[in-house]
N, C-alpha and C positions, 0 to 999 in steps of 0.2 A: 585387431588390427593396430593397434595402440605400439606394438611392437615395429612398425613400418612406419611410424610417425613420420619421418625426416623427409621421407617420399611423397606424403600427402600433402594436399593443397589445405589452404588456410581453413575453408569450409568444413571438410572433412574431419579433421581435426578437434574443429569446435564442436561438430556435433559426437566425437569421442567423449569430449570434455563434457557435453550435455548428459551423455551415458553416467559418465562419473557424478555429474549433479544429481540425478535421478536416483544413483544409487546410494547418495549423502556420503561418497568419496571426496572431501573437501578439499583436500591437499591436491590430490588427483586434478581434479576439476580444476582449480586453480593453474597447476602445473600445463594441463592443455590448452587454456585459457591464453595462457602466456605463451605458450609456443604459435597459435592462430592467430594472437595480434601480433608477434615477432614477424610472420611471414607476411600477414596482410592486415597494415595497423587502421587501414580505413571501413572495415567493417564494425558495426557500432554494438553488435550483440555480444560478441566476444566479451568486452568491456564490461555490457550491463551485468551479464551472465558473473563474470568477476565479482563485480561489486557484490550484488546478489549474496555470494558464496562467501566474501567477507564479511556482509552484516550478519550472516547468520555465524561464524566464526568471533563477533564482538569485535572487528578491526574496522571501527568505523571511518577511521580516519582514512586510511586506505581505500575503502570503499569510496568515499566521496570523490576519490581521484579518480576511480573507474567509472561513476556515474557521471563525472563533468567530462572524462573524455568521451564517454559514449554521446551524451546529449551534446559535445561539439562536433560530432560526424555529424548527428540526425538528430535536432531537436524537436522532432513531431511525435515522439512515444509517450504518453501516459504513464507508463511504467518507470521509464526511465528518472522521470522527475519524482514519483513515487518513492522509487529506491532511494533516491538524494535524502529524500524527505524524511525514511527511515533511518539513514546513516545518521542526520542530523538529530535526530529524535533520542537514538542510540546515545548519543553524546548529550544528551540534555542542552541541545541548542535550539530551545523553542522558536523562537524567531525566524531561523533560517529553515526550520523543518515544516514553517508554517508556509513559507513564501514557497517553498518547493511543492507542497501540497496542493497550494493555489494552483500554482502554476502546472501541474498535472492536471487539475480540472478543465484547463482551459484547450486542451490536446484534443485532434480529433480524435471519437471514441473511447473517451477518459473510463478509467477502470473503476471501480468503486470504492477503491481504499482510501484514495486521499478525501473522499469526500465524507466517510466515516472520521479520519483523522482529523479533519480541519476542528471541527467541533469538540473533540476529546482535547485538544490542546487550548482552544477559547476556555474551554471550563475550567483546564487546569490553572490558567492565568487569573481565572476569576470573572472572565469577562460573560457571564450568564447570558445575556441579553443578545451578543454576537453569538454564542454557542447554540442559543436556541434557534437562532435564526439559520445559521449554519447545519443544524439537524433538518430542517426543515426544507433545507438544499438539498439535501443528500437525500431525504425522501424522496424528493423529485427526480433525484436522477441516478438511482441504483437500484439494481434489479432487484426486483419482489421477490424472488426466488430464493435468494441467499440468506443465511442468517447475520448478515449484516443489517439487512433490513430489520428482522426483529428487533437489533440492538437498537436502530433507530428509533424505530416507532415507540419502543418502552423508554428512551432516553427523553423522546419528544415529551410524553407523557408524563415522566417525574417533572422535568423544567414547568409544565406547564402547573401540575399540582402544587408544585412549592411556590409558584406564584400566584396561586389562589385562583386559577383558571380552570376552573372545577369542569366548566361546559367542552371546553380544548380537551383538557386530559382523558375525560369519559370517553370521548367520541375515538381518541385516539386509542385508549385500552381496548375499547368494543373492538375496533379494529384489528385488533392483536390478538384477542382470543376469539375472534370468528376465525382467524388465519391459523392458529393454535390453539385448539380449545382446552389441550392440557398443561397449558401454563400456567400451574397455579398462583406463582409469585404475581403475575398481571392481575388476576381475580381480585387479591387482596387489596392492589390498588385502585383497585375500580369500585371496590365497594367502601 
């Protein structure tokens, strides 16, 4: 269908771009997203997918423009702000990354990623108390089925352990070993 792309609607071109995205053919994906945007610049998703693809390609400054365009069209999606946070993080602009991730958590049905990235940035900035609070916030808000939950629990345990809050660390490490009985590094921390 991409051969006849000139005759297709913006939405159809977007779906062709998504096929390239799924096949990890980044250049073709961006080409299709650009064409979709050219045909209808009022749709936010092509801007977002273009931004995600640019992030994967390490073109963070360009990605920021795409995420900002998506947000300008529709500011209600958590993943748009999370993608923007990823782009700023790629540029090592931690303050703007933090702001984007925080905004992402305020959207309806927020995704897990910003909840896990906020404490990591705070920790990297040496704000350990705030990082621990953010890890607890992440624990309360992310899916318990994913690996992110495991990472959050482990980090809470480590932070509590480092602050000599042994009872709190023990409770978290026990929860983690109950979820994943074969997680031997956690057992060593628990011991």
